[in-house]
Structure formats: C-alpha cells, structure tokens
VEXTI-144847 format. One line per field, with one value per residue: x, y, z of N, C-alpha, C in turn; residue in one letter. Coordinates in steps of 0.2 Angstrom, whole numbers, m for minus. Atoms other than C-alpha are relative to their C-alpha. Example, Ala and Ser with C-alpha at 12.3 -4.5 7.8 and 13.67 -1.06 7.14 Angstrom:
<nodes>
npx: 4,m4 $
npy: m6,m6 $
npz: 0,m1 $
capx: 62,68 $
capy: m22,m5 $
capz: 39,36 $
cpx: 4,m4 $
cpy: 6,5 $
cpz: 0,3 $
migu: A,S $
</nodes>
This chain:
<nodes>
npx: m2,6,3,m4,2,7,m1,m5,0,m5,m6,m1,m2,m7,m4,1,m3,m7,m1,1,m6,m5,m4,3,4,3,2,m5,0,6,6,m1,0,6,4,m2,2,7,1,m2,5,7,4,m1,m4,m2,m5,2,m5,m3,m6,m2,m7,m1,m7,0,m3,6,2,4,6,3,1,6,6,1,7,0,m5,m6,m4,m7,m1,m6,m3,m7,0,4,7,5,6,5,6,5,6,4,m4,m4,m7,m4,m7,m3,m8,m4,m4,m6,m5,m3,m7,m2,5,m4,4,4,7,1,m6,m4,0,5,m1,6,m3,5,5,m4,m4,4,3,m5,m2,5,m2,1,3,7,2,m4,5,3,6,1,7,4,1,m6,m4,m8,m3,m7,m3,4,5,6,m2,0,7,4,m3,1,m7,m3,m7,m3,m3,m8,m3,4,m4,0,7,1,m4,3,5,0,7,2,0,7,5,1,5,6,3,2,7,6,1,1,m5,m6,m6,m5,m6,m6,2,0,m7,m3,3,m3,m6,1,5,m1,0,7,m1,m2,6,4,5,6,1,1,7,5,0,3,7,2,0,6,6,1,3,m5,m4,m4,m5,m5,m5,m5,m5,m4,m5,m5,m5,m5,2,4,m4,m3,5,4,m3,4,4,m5,m1,5,m1,m3,3,5,7,3,3,7,4,m4,m4,m3,m7,m3,4,m1,5,7,1,1,6,5,0,4,7,2,0,6,6,0,m1,m4,m7,m1,2,m5,m6,1,m1,m7,m3,4,m4,m7,m3,0,m6,m2,4,m2,m7,1,3,m4,2,6,6,0,5,m1,m4,4,m2,m7,1,2,m6,m5,3,m1,m7,m1,4,m3,m6,1,4,7,3,2,7,m1,m4,4,5,m3,m2,7,1,m5,1,6,2,1,6,6,2,3,5,6,m1,m1,6,3,m3,m6,1,3,m5,m5,3,1,m6,0,6,1,7,4,2,7,m1,1,m5,m5,m7,m3,1,m5,m6,m6,3,1,m7,m2,3,m3,m6,1,1,m6,m4,4,0,m7,m1,4,7,4,7,2,m2,3,7,4,m2,4,7,0,m1,6,4,m3,1,7,0,m3,5,5,m2,m3,m7,m4,2,6,m3,m3,5,3,m4,m7,m4,2,6,m3,m3,5,2,m5,m6,m6,m3,m5,1,7,5,m1,2,7,3,m1,5,7,1,1,7,4,m1,3,7,3,2,3,1,m5,1,m3,m8,m2,1,m5,m7,0,m1,m7,m4,0,m3,m7,m3 $
npy: 6,4,m3,2,7,0,m2,4,6,4,m3,3,7,0,m1,6,6,m2,1,7,4,m2,m6,m6,m3,m6,m4,m6,m5,m5,2,m1,m8,m3,2,m4,m6,0,1,m6,m6,2,1,7,1,6,m1,4,5,2,4,4,3,6,3,6,m1,1,7,2,m3,4,6,m1,m2,4,m1,m7,m2,m4,m3,m2,m6,m2,5,m1,m5,2,m2,4,m2,5,m2,2,3,m6,m2,m5,2,m3,0,3,m1,3,m5,0,m6,m2,m2,m3,m2,m3,m3,m4,2,7,2,5,6,1,5,1,m3,m1,m5,m7,m3,m1,m6,m5,m1,m4,m7,m6,2,1,6,5,3,6,2,7,2,m2,m8,m4,m4,1,m7,0,m6,m6,m1,m2,m7,m4,0,m5,m7,m2,0,5,1,6,4,0,m5,m1,1,7,2,m2,3,7,m1,m8,m2,m2,m7,m2,3,m4,m5,3,2,m6,m3,5,0,m7,m1,m3,4,m2,m4,4,4,m5,m1,5,0,m5,2,6,m2,1,7,3,1,7,4,1,m5,3,m1,m7,m2,3,m4,m7,1,1,m7,m4,3,m2,m7,m5,0,m6,0,5,m3,m5,4,3,m5,m1,5,1,5,m2,m2,6,5,m4,m6,m4,m4,m4,m6,m5,m4,m7,m3,m5,m1,m7,m1,m1,6,5,m3,5,0,4,6,5,m1,1,7,3,m3,3,7,0,0,7,4,m1,3,8,2,6,m1,m2,m7,m4,0,m6,m6,0,m2,m4,m6,2,m3,m7,m3,0,m4,m7,m1,0,m6,m5,m3,m4,3,7,3,7,4,7,5,2,4,7,4,1,4,7,3,1,6,6,1,3,7,0,4,m4,m3,m6,m6,m4,m4,m5,m5,m4,m5,m5,m3,m3,m3,m7,0,0,m6,m3,4,m4,m4,4,2,5,7,1,1,7,5,0,4,7,3,6,2,7,1,5,m3,m3,m6,m5,0,m4,2,7,0,m4,m1,m5,m7,m1,m2,m7,m5,0,m4,m7,m3,m1,m6,m7,m2,m2,m6,m6,1,4,2,m4,4,7,1,m1,6,5,m1,1,7,3,m1,4,7,0,0,7,6,m1,2,6,0,2,7,m2,m4,5,4,m4,0,2,m1,5,m3,m4,4,2,m6,m1,m4,5,m1,m5,m5,m3,4,m1,m7,0,4,m3,m5,3,3,m6,m3,5,m1,m7,1,m3,5,5,6,2,m4,m7,1,1,m6,m5,3,0,m7,m2,3,m4,m7,1,1 $
npz: 4,2,6,6,1,3,7,3,m4,2,m3,m6,1,2,m6,m5,3,m2,m7,m2,2,m4,3,m1,6,m2,5,0,5,0,m3,m7,0,1,m5,m6,1,m1,m7,m3,1,m2,6,3,7,2,6,6,0,m7,1,m6,0,m4,m1,4,7,5,1,m5,1,5,m3,m4,3,6,2,2,5,m3,6,m1,3,m1,m5,m1,m6,m6,1,3,m1,m1,3,m5,3,4,5,m2,0,m6,1,m6,1,m6,m4,4,0,6,0,6,5,6,5,m3,0,m3,m4,3,m4,m5,m5,m5,m7,m5,1,m2,6,6,0,0,7,4,2,m4,m7,m1,3,m3,m6,2,m5,m1,1,m5,1,m4,4,m1,3,m2,4,m2,5,m3,m2,6,2,m4,1,7,3,4,m2,2,m5,m1,4,6,6,1,2,7,4,1,5,1,0,m6,0,2,m4,m5,2,1,m7,m3,3,m1,m7,m3,m5,2,1,m5,3,3,6,5,3,3,7,4,2,4,5,7,1,2,8,0,m1,6,1,m2,m8,m1,3,m4,m7,2,0,m7,m3,3,m3,m7,m1,m1,6,1,m5,3,6,m4,m4,5,2,m5,m1,6,4,5,6,3,3,4,1,4,m5,m3,5,0,m5,3,6,m2,3,m1,m7,1,0,m4,m5,m5,1,6,3,m5,m5,2,1,m6,m2,3,m3,m6,1,2,m6,m4,3,1,7,2,2,7,0,m3,5,4,m4,0,6,4,2,1,6,0,1,7,4,m1,3,7,1,m2,m7,0,m2,0,4,3,m5,m1,5,m2,m6,2,3,m5,m4,3,m1,m7,m1,3,m4,m7,2,m1,5,5,m1,m5,4,5,m4,m3,5,2,m5,0,7,0,m5,2,4,m4,m2,6,2,2,6,6,4,m4,2,m3,m7,m1,2,m5,m6,2,0,m5,m2,m1,2,m4,m6,1,3,m5,m5,3,m2,3,8,3,m5,2,m1,m7,m3,3,m4,m7,1,1,m7,m4,3,m2,m8,m2,3,m2,2,m5,2,6,7,1,m1,6,5,m2,3,7,2,m1,6,5,m1,2,8,2,m1,5,7,m1,0,6,3,4,7,4,2,5,7,m1,6,5,4,5,5,5,4,5,m3,m2,m6,0,m4,2,m3,m7,m2,1,m5,m6,0,m1,m7,m4,0,m3,m7,m2,0,7,4,m5,3,5,7,m1,0,7,4,m1,2,8,2,m2,5,6,m1,m1,7 $
capx: 345,327,321,336,331,313,318,333,328,342,355,351,352,370,376,368,375,393,391,385,400,411,416,414,402,397,388,400,401,387,373,380,384,367,358,368,364,346,347,356,342,328,323,320,331,333,348,344,361,368,387,394,412,418,433,428,438,428,429,422,408,404,404,391,379,377,359,362,370,387,395,414,414,431,437,455,451,440,423,409,391,377,360,345,329,321,335,343,362,373,391,401,420,433,442,458,474,481,499,506,496,507,493,485,469,471,482,497,495,480,480,466,467,457,441,452,464,451,442,458,461,445,444,435,430,412,413,425,410,403,388,387,371,364,366,382,392,411,420,439,442,431,418,404,412,414,396,390,402,398,416,423,440,452,457,475,486,476,490,492,473,473,488,479,465,466,447,445,448,432,423,427,418,404,401,402,388,378,379,380,397,413,430,443,458,472,461,458,477,481,468,476,493,487,475,484,485,466,472,478,460,449,437,423,426,428,411,402,408,403,386,384,389,376,363,365,355,372,379,384,393,402,409,415,424,431,438,445,454,462,452,440,454,460,443,433,445,431,421,436,439,423,431,435,425,415,397,386,382,365,359,372,375,380,397,407,401,408,398,382,384,386,371,361,366,360,343,343,348,334,321,327,332,340,359,356,347,361,374,365,365,384,388,375,387,403,405,405,424,427,413,419,437,430,420,435,428,412,399,395,383,382,390,376,382,400,395,386,402,413,400,400,419,419,406,414,430,422,413,395,383,378,360,365,377,364,351,363,370,351,349,365,362,344,344,345,332,319,319,314,300,285,293,295,283,270,277,294,288,279,295,306,293,292,311,313,295,290,274,270,267,249,247,241,256,267,283,284,278,291,306,319,308,303,322,325,312,320,337,329,322,338,347,334,334,353,352,344,328,322,303,301,309,302,285,278,287,278,261,266,271,254,245,257,254,235,238,249,235,223,233,241,259,272,266,249,259,269,253,245,259,276,291,284,268,279,289,273,269,285,297,314,322,333,334,318,308,314,310,292,289,295,284,268,272,274,257,250,258,252,234,231,229,218,216,227,218,223,241,242,235,247,262,257,256,273,281,275,281,298,300 $
capy: m278,m285,m272,m277,m296,m292,m284,m296,m313,m321,m310,m318,m336,m331,m325,m340,m353,m345,m344,m362,m368,m359,m344,m326,m316,m298,m285,m271,m255,m243,m253,m252,m233,m229,m239,m231,m214,m218,m224,m209,m197,m208,m213,m230,m236,m252,m253,m259,m269,m279,m284,m297,m301,m317,m327,m341,m342,m342,m361,m363,m351,m361,m377,m370,m365,m380,m376,m358,m351,m344,m332,m329,m311,m308,m324,m320,m305,m316,m310,m321,m317,m328,m327,m328,m337,m320,m317,m303,m304,m303,m300,m311,m306,m315,m304,m299,m288,m280,m277,m265,m255,m252,m247,m236,m246,m265,m273,m283,m296,m302,m312,m319,m310,m305,m294,m280,m279,m280,m265,m255,m257,m248,m230,m219,m221,m220,m235,m245,m251,m268,m276,m293,m304,m298,m279,m276,m262,m266,m249,m250,m234,m221,m222,m219,m203,m196,m201,m190,m176,m176,m180,m189,m195,m207,m222,m221,m211,m203,m203,m221,m224,m214,m222,m239,m232,m214,m215,m213,m195,m193,m205,m193,m179,m190,m196,m178,m173,m189,m187,m168,m170,m161,m168,m168,m157,m170,m180,m164,m160,m177,m176,m159,m167,m182,m173,m175,m194,m196,m196,m214,m220,m227,m214,m226,m226,m207,m205,m217,m206,m190,m197,m202,m184,m177,m189,m182,m166,m157,m158,m140,m141,m157,m147,m133,m146,m154,m137,m133,m149,m148,m162,m153,m146,m164,m173,m159,m145,m138,m133,m127,m115,m106,m98,m79,m78,m62,m59,m44,m38,m33,m50,m60,m50,m66,m65,m76,m91,m103,m95,m94,m112,m118,m107,m115,m132,m127,m124,m141,m149,m140,m146,m164,m165,m180,m182,m180,m163,m158,m163,m151,m138,m141,m139,m127,m112,m122,m114,m96,m94,m100,m90,m74,m77,m79,m63,m53,m51,m42,m55,m74,m77,m95,m101,m115,m123,m122,m129,m144,m149,m147,m156,m171,m172,m171,m185,m196,m194,m200,m215,m209,m220,m213,m210,m199,m189,m185,m180,m169,m161,m157,m148,m138,m134,m129,m120,m102,m107,m111,m94,m88,m101,m89,m80,m95,m101,m113,m128,m125,m124,m141,m149,m143,m150,m166,m169,m187,m189,m206,m210,m225,m214,m207,m191,m182,m187,m173,m178,m196,m191,m177,m181,m171,m155,m158,m158,m143,m134,m139,m133,m116,m114,m117,m105,m91,m93,m91,m75,m58,m65,m78,m81,m67,m78,m95,m92,m84,m98,m111,m103,m103,m121,m126,m118,m126,m143,m140,m136,m152,m163,m155,m157,m173,m169,m175,m193,m186,m175,m190,m200,m187,m186,m193,m192,m208,m197,m184,m197,m203,m186,m187,m178,m187,m189,m174,m157,m150,m164,m162,m143,m146,m160,m150,m135,m146,m154,m136,m131,m147,m144,m126,m133,m125,m142,m156,m169,m179,m171,m154,m160,m167,m152,m141,m152,m152,m133,m131,m143,m133,m117,m125,m131 $
capz: 777,778,766,754,756,752,736,733,740,730,738,755,747,740,757,767,755,757,775,778,768,780,770,774,763,764,754,748,739,733,740,758,755,749,762,776,769,768,786,792,785,791,774,765,751,742,729,712,712,726,725,736,741,749,755,743,727,710,708,725,721,706,716,728,715,703,701,695,679,684,671,671,668,676,684,683,695,706,699,694,691,697,688,700,696,691,679,689,690,706,705,718,720,730,743,733,734,719,714,701,688,673,662,675,674,678,691,685,699,709,725,736,753,768,769,777,763,750,757,759,740,735,729,741,760,757,745,756,768,769,778,785,782,798,793,804,796,794,792,792,782,792,778,790,797,779,775,789,785,766,760,746,752,744,754,761,749,735,723,725,723,707,700,701,690,683,680,698,696,686,698,712,703,699,717,723,711,714,733,735,744,744,738,752,750,748,736,726,725,720,705,700,700,690,678,662,665,662,643,647,650,636,628,631,650,650,640,652,668,659,656,674,679,667,675,692,698,699,682,681,698,690,675,687,697,681,676,693,694,677,669,658,646,644,640,633,627,616,632,641,626,630,645,642,626,628,624,622,640,633,630,641,657,666,658,645,635,648,662,652,647,665,670,657,663,680,673,665,682,691,678,678,660,652,649,631,633,645,631,620,633,635,617,611,610,607,590,596,598,580,573,582,576,558,559,565,583,576,579,581,567,561,577,578,562,567,584,576,567,583,593,581,582,601,602,590,599,615,605,608,598,581,585,600,590,577,591,600,584,579,595,593,574,577,593,585,572,585,591,573,572,572,557,546,533,541,530,536,554,552,544,559,572,562,563,570,571,579,569,579,594,597,588,604,614,609,618,612,594,592,604,594,594,612,617,606,616,633,626,621,639,647,635,638,657,657,648,649,640,652,651,638,625,629,635,619,609,619,615,597,597,605,590,578,586,584,565,563,570,558,542,549,546,534,533,526,513,507,506,495,482,480,468,459,454,446,437,430,424,413,425,426,443,447,456,447,453,471,471,464,476,491,486,485,502,509,503,510,527,527,525,507,499,507,493,481,466,472,475,457,449,458,454,435,435,444,432,417,425,429,411 $
cpx: m7,m3,4,m2,m7,0,5,0,6,7,1,2,8,4,m1,4,8,1,0,6,6,4,m3,m3,m3,m3,4,m2,m6,m6,0,0,m7,m5,1,m3,m7,m2,1,m5,m7,m4,0,3,1,4,m3,5,3,7,2,7,0,7,0,3,m5,m2,m4,m7,m4,m3,m7,m6,m1,m7,m2,5,5,4,7,1,7,4,7,1,m4,m7,m4,m7,m5,m7,m5,m6,m4,4,4,7,4,7,3,8,3,4,7,4,2,7,2,m5,3,m4,m5,m8,m1,6,4,0,m6,1,m6,3,m6,m5,3,4,m4,m4,4,2,m5,1,m1,m3,m7,m2,4,m4,m2,m5,0,m7,m5,m1,6,4,7,3,7,3,m3,m5,m6,1,0,m7,m3,3,m1,6,1,8,3,2,7,3,m3,4,1,m7,m1,5,m2,m5,m1,m8,m3,m1,m7,m5,m1,m5,m7,m4,m1,m6,m6,m2,m1,6,6,6,5,6,6,m2,m1,7,3,m3,3,7,0,m4,1,0,m7,0,2,m6,m4,m5,m7,m1,m1,m7,m5,0,m3,m7,m3,0,m6,m7,m2,m4,5,5,4,6,6,5,4,5,5,5,5,5,4,m2,m4,4,3,m5,m4,3,m5,m5,4,2,m5,2,4,m3,m6,m6,m3,m3,m8,m5,3,3,3,7,2,m4,1,m5,m7,m1,m1,m7,m6,m1,m3,m7,m2,0,m6,m6,1,1,5,7,1,m2,6,6,m1,1,8,3,m4,4,7,3,1,8,3,m4,2,7,m1,m3,5,m2,m7,m6,1,m5,3,4,m4,2,7,0,m2,6,5,m3,0,7,1,m3,2,6,m1,m5,m7,m3,m3,m6,0,3,m5,m5,3,2,m7,m1,4,m1,m7,m2,m2,m6,m6,m2,m4,m6,m6,1,1,m7,m3,3,6,0,m2,6,5,m3,0,7,0,m6,m1,m8,m4,m3,m7,1,m1,5,6,7,3,m1,6,6,5,m2,m1,7,2,m3,3,7,m1,m2,6,5,m3,1,7,2,m4,m8,m4,m7,m2,1,m4,m7,m5,1,m4,m7,0,0,m7,m5,3,m2,m8,m1,2,m5,m6,2,4,7,3,m2,m6,3,3,m5,m4,4,7,4,m2,m6,3,4,m5,m3,5,6,5,2,6,m2,m7,m5,0,m3,m8,m3,0,m5,m7,m1,m1,m7,m5,1,m3,m8,m3,m2,m2,m1,6,m1,3,8,3,0,5,7,0,1,7,5,0,4,8,3,0 $
cpy: m4,3,m2,m7,0,1,m5,m7,m5,2,m4,m8,0,0,m6,m6,0,m1,m7,m4,2,6,7,4,6,4,6,5,5,m2,1,8,3,m2,3,7,1,0,6,6,m3,m2,m8,0,m7,0,m5,m6,m2,m4,m3,m2,m5,m2,m6,2,m1,m7,m3,3,m4,m7,0,2,m4,1,7,1,5,3,2,6,3,m5,0,5,m3,2,m5,3,m6,3,m3,m3,5,3,6,m3,3,m2,m3,0,m3,6,0,6,0,3,3,2,4,3,5,m1,m7,m2,m5,m7,0,m6,0,2,0,6,7,3,2,7,6,2,4,7,5,m3,m2,m6,m6,m3,m6,m1,m7,m2,2,8,3,3,m1,6,0,6,7,2,3,8,5,0,6,7,2,1,m5,0,m6,m4,0,6,1,m1,m7,m3,2,m3,m7,1,7,2,2,7,3,m3,5,6,m3,m1,7,3,m5,1,7,1,4,m4,3,3,m4,m4,5,2,m6,m1,6,m2,m5,1,m2,m8,m3,m2,m8,m5,0,6,m3,1,7,2,m3,4,7,0,m1,7,4,m3,2,7,5,0,6,1,m5,3,6,m4,m3,6,2,m5,m2,m6,2,1,m7,m4,4,7,5,4,4,6,5,5,7,2,5,0,7,0,2,m6,m6,4,m4,m1,m4,m6,m6,1,m1,m8,m4,2,m4,m7,m1,0,m7,m5,1,m3,m7,m2,m6,2,2,7,4,0,6,6,2,3,5,6,m2,3,7,2,0,5,7,1,1,7,6,3,4,m3,m8,m3,m7,m4,m7,m5,m2,m5,m7,m4,m1,m5,m8,m3,m2,m7,m6,m2,m4,m6,0,m4,5,4,6,5,4,4,6,6,4,5,6,4,4,5,8,0,0,6,4,m4,4,4,m4,m2,m6,m7,m1,m1,m8,m5,0,m4,m7,m4,m6,m2,m8,m1,m5,2,3,7,6,0,3,m2,m6,1,4,1,5,7,1,2,6,5,1,4,8,3,1,6,7,1,2,6,6,m1,m3,m1,4,m3,m6,m1,1,m6,m6,1,m1,m7,m4,1,m4,m8,m1,0,m7,m5,1,m2,m7,m1,m3,m7,1,3,m6,m5,3,0,m2,1,m5,4,5,m3,m2,5,2,4,m5,2,6,6,3,m4,1,7,0,m4,3,6,m3,m2,6,2,m5,1,7,0,3,m6,m6,m6,m1,3,6,0,m1,5,5,m2,1,8,3,m3,4,6,m1,m1,6 $
cpz: m2,m6,m7,m2,m3,m7,m4,3,m2,3,7,m1,m1,7,5,m3,2,7,3,m2,3,m3,3,m6,3,m6,0,m5,0,4,8,1,0,5,7,m1,1,8,4,0,1,m6,m2,m6,m1,m7,m5,m1,6,m2,6,m1,5,0,m5,m7,m5,m1,6,0,m5,3,4,m3,m7,m3,m3,m6,3,m6,3,m3,1,5,2,6,6,m1,m4,1,0,m2,5,m4,m4,m5,2,1,6,m1,7,m1,6,3,m4,2,m7,0,m7,m5,m5,m5,3,0,4,4,m4,3,4,4,4,7,5,m2,1,m5,m6,1,0,m7,m4,0,5,7,0,m4,3,6,m2,6,0,m1,5,0,4,m5,2,m4,3,m3,2,m5,3,2,m6,m3,3,m1,m7,m3,m4,1,m3,6,0,m4,m6,m6,m2,m3,m8,m5,m2,m6,m1,m1,6,1,m2,5,6,m1,0,7,4,m3,2,7,3,5,m3,m1,5,m3,m3,m6,m6,m3,m4,m7,m4,m2,m5,m6,m7,m1,m2,m8,m1,0,m7,m1,2,7,2,m2,6,7,m2,0,7,3,m2,3,7,0,1,m5,m1,6,m2,m5,3,3,m5,m2,6,1,m6,m5,m6,m7,m3,m3,m4,m1,m4,5,4,m4,1,6,m3,m6,2,m4,1,7,0,1,5,6,5,m1,m7,m2,5,6,m2,m1,6,3,m3,2,7,m1,m2,6,4,m3,m1,m7,m1,m1,m7,m1,3,m5,m5,3,0,m6,m4,m3,m1,m6,0,0,m7,m4,1,m3,m8,m2,3,7,m1,2,0,m4,m3,5,2,m5,1,6,m1,m2,6,5,m3,1,7,2,m3,3,6,m2,2,m6,m5,1,5,m2,m4,4,3,m5,m3,5,m1,m7,0,5,m1,m4,3,2,m6,m2,m2,m7,m6,m3,4,m2,3,8,1,m1,6,6,m2,0,5,2,1,m2,3,6,m1,m2,6,5,m3,1,m3,m8,m3,5,m2,2,7,4,m2,4,7,m1,0,7,4,m3,2,7,2,m3,2,m2,4,m3,m6,m6,m1,1,m6,m5,2,m2,m7,m2,2,m6,m6,1,m2,m8,m3,1,m5,m7,0,m2,m7,m3,m5,m7,m4,m3,m6,m7,2,m6,m6,m4,m5,m5,m5,m4,m6,3,2,7,0,5,m1,4,8,2,m1,6,7,0,1,7,4,0,4,8,2,0,m6,m4,5,m4,m5,m6,0,m1,m7,m4,1,m3,m8,m2,2,m5,m6,1,0,m7,m4 $
migu: M,E,E,L,Y,A,A,H,P,F,A,R,E,I,L,N,R,L,K,E,A,G,H,K,A,V,V,V,G,G,A,V,R,D,M,L,L,A,S,L,S,G,K,S,F,V,P,K,E,V,D,I,A,T,S,A,P,P,E,E,V,R,R,L,F,P,D,R,K,V,L,A,V,G,E,S,F,G,V,V,V,I,V,A,P,D,G,R,R,Y,E,V,A,T,F,R,A,E,R,G,Y,S,D,G,R,R,P,D,E,V,A,W,T,S,L,E,E,D,L,R,R,R,D,F,T,V,N,G,L,A,A,G,P,D,G,E,V,I,D,L,V,S,G,V,A,D,L,K,A,G,I,I,R,A,I,G,D,P,R,A,R,F,S,E,D,F,L,R,M,L,R,A,V,R,F,A,C,Q,L,G,F,E,I,E,E,R,T,R,E,A,I,K,L,N,A,E,K,I,E,K,I,S,R,E,R,I,R,D,E,L,V,K,I,L,A,T,P,R,A,A,R,G,F,R,L,L,D,E,L,G,L,L,E,K,I,L,P,E,I,S,A,L,K,G,V,P,Q,S,P,E,Y,H,P,E,G,D,V,F,T,H,T,L,L,A,L,E,V,A,D,S,L,G,F,S,P,L,V,K,L,G,V,L,F,H,D,V,G,K,P,E,A,L,A,R,A,G,G,E,H,M,G,G,H,E,L,V,G,A,R,I,T,E,E,A,M,R,R,L,R,F,P,T,R,Q,I,G,H,V,C,F,L,V,S,Q,H,M,R,L,G,R,L,P,E,M,G,I,G,K,Q,V,R,L,L,S,T,G,E,Q,E,E,A,A,Q,E,D,F,V,R,R,F,P,A,F,S,D,L,L,R,L,F,I,C,D,A,E,A,S,A,H,R,A,S,A,W,L,P,L,L,S,H,V,V,R,L,F,M,H,V,R,R,V,Q,G,L,R,R,A,R,Q,L,I,S,G,D,D,L,I,A,M,G,E,P,P,G,P,R,L,G,R,V,L,S,E,V,H,E,R,I,L,A,G,E,I,E,T,R,K,Q,A,L,E,L,A,E,R,L,L,K,G,Q,R $
</nodes>
C-alpha cells in the first residue's frame, strides 16, 4: 500500500477522510488483485487506476470533499468520481446490493449495504478482494486461493452472476487471457449454457471486451476459448465460419483456415503487436470460404477483396471507429499484394508504401511515417510464419522494403510528385477535368516516383507529350 500511496497520494487522502468521518473505506477490484499477484510473485506493481468502496452514501462523499470536483457518473448506483489535484480521477462507490436484472445488464433495484454483501455481488473471486487503508486484505470469496491456483471462478452460482450481466462471460475469457489463468469448470459450463444471451449485450460493450482480449499476450488462446464456449459464433460468425475450410497442404500443412488464423494470431501475440494488427490477422483470410465457393472449390483467388468487404461489415456491426475500420480493411485487402511487391513497377511500390503516409513525421522514421505499410508488414510476417513459407517469404521482402525505403527517401515520395505537377497544371495546358487528365497525371507521377523525372520542367514536358498522344 505504501507503493500505491507513493504513486497515488490522493487515494490515501480519500481513504483517510472517509475513515475520520466514521465510514468504512477500502480499495477494491483489479488494483487489489494485481497488487496481490505482484506480491505473491515477489514483484513490484503499482496500479494505474485505484477504485474505492465505502459505507458512505454519495451525498456524504460529496459533503466530505467540498474542496474537490466531484462528478456524478452513476450516482443512482452509488458511484461518484473525485478529481484529484493532479487531474487524475478516482471512482468512489457506496457498498451496495443489487436486485433483479431484467435487461441482463443493469440492476432493477439498488440498495446500500455492507462490505460483505458488496463483495459477494461481484463477478469473479479474484475481483472480489478488498484492502483496507493499512493493506490488510479482506477475502470473503476465496479469491486469494484462486489467485494462487490460477483460476477464474464466478462468485457463488455462476449462472446467477452471468444473468446479472451477460458481458461477464466475455470478461471471464479476457481475465483468463490477461492473467494466464484457467476458467473453472462450473463457470465454463455456465458460459456454455448462456452463450446465446451475449446477443443481448450492446455491440459497443462486446467490441470493447474483444479489443481488451486482443491487447493481451494470449489473444489466440482467447479466441480458442470463445470458440469452445460457444461465444465466437454469436459475436463473430465470420471467424467461426473458417472452421473446416480446407487449404492446400503444400502451403498450409497446419490445417484449415481457422487453425491457420489462430496460429498467425499466436505469432502476433509473441511479437507484441497491437490490437489493430491482431484484428488484421484475425480477418486476413475471412474471405476464403466465399471465394472458394464462388470458384466451385477450385481456388480462393480474390479472397483478400472479399475479405475486406466482410471485415468492414463485421467491424461496422461492432461499432468500431471509421478510421480503425479503414486501417484494418487496408491490411486485409493488401496482404496478398504485398507478397508480389518486388514484381510491381517501382511507382506502384511507392504508392503502396505511401498509403496513409504521415508527412509530418520525420522521413527517416519509417514506422511513424508509414504506419499502414508497417502494420501490413507485421501482418505478412504473421501470415508467413503460420504457413509452410515462414522466413523464406518475409525475410527477402524485408530486404526489398529496405531498398524501397532508400529509394523513396531519394525521390522524396508522393508529396514531391504532387509538388512537381498537379491537375491544375494539366488544366492550364487546355486539358479539361476528366478520366484522360487522371490517367496522364497518374503516369507522370509514376515516372517521378520511379526516379525517371527529377524536375518540374521534365514533368511538364512529359505531360504535354502524353496529352498529345492521348488526343
């Protein structure tokens, strides 16, 4: 607790003010769980967020902190947020009991209660722990034993806990991935029995839990669990549909598309890639079933374009931000094209590299300057490592990209091409806006990107010759 107070001095102040006013106050939830895990392993850990529970009702909490900004984020549920002097926010919740969950998410009735009853209404034993101001651990649900055993177990009757909020089924998977724990058998069975009820939960909340699973170092295990528990087909039927879809044993000895996808996700886990890259990995072959059916079972050509459409539909359904949808769809649609990069014309290579270029970033900072292409490379590595190709596919490509990057730095990329000549220049030559103007401008830009044209004069002369030829 001293380490916690050193990092969160205002947490001590909250606990002390409540205690001095005669109220009980404890730290609860993930902060206690993670500090205990660190203590059991002999490590040091300070939580980023500290949640506090108290016997004081919301109006009393407000009265005790007249000098601080207090936000009513869920006052009807006994929850307020106190803003510390440094701007950090601390959630303070009144001990409460909840009755009735007609919508499978929110309680129909809330009543202030004791710490004991408050802890027993929580989701899992490892989250049902509390710590007093002096660091004394309060464990009424055998949470410490389950922490030591590495088990995710619902508090009390798992069916009752899940009926209170069906999102807890996804949270069980997330905590198993986050902590590297196993889900206890009765809890597993209750998830299987209630899996179809996950559809009652808002898509935004489902999305947020999926992203949290992807952010763990065990995302592949998480999606295997989602499949085993019957949740995957309810929230991402497109991924579930990959099971049993055959692939060429010559290139994919690992098995069907689902097996390949999760193996690629394991690679992304091991390399610590971002949730967005992992989404690209998860969806990169999602178009194969439809492409295979279209070709009468002969091949899967064009699956990346089919996959981009399916990816967009799935991500829109889960309410992902538009920018993230575009990023992941780019990864899916281009992952096959990247393998053919050395065979493309140099201008087209530069255009692919420059997709989503961040021109404000330093030119020598490859990852920040070309974030979309960098993630495309990451996806390609995961894809190759989960197939027969492995390093023989991605290592030569990386070497080629280094040479391409050096070339781009020399010709200064798309920005330089646009500076040398634009559509306005062609209009000034008498060419009206239209497809012909676009074709000529694209051709001139390709030559600039290839390094064949270095000055504005050369660009204008080429454009004039091309326009005459087109006419």
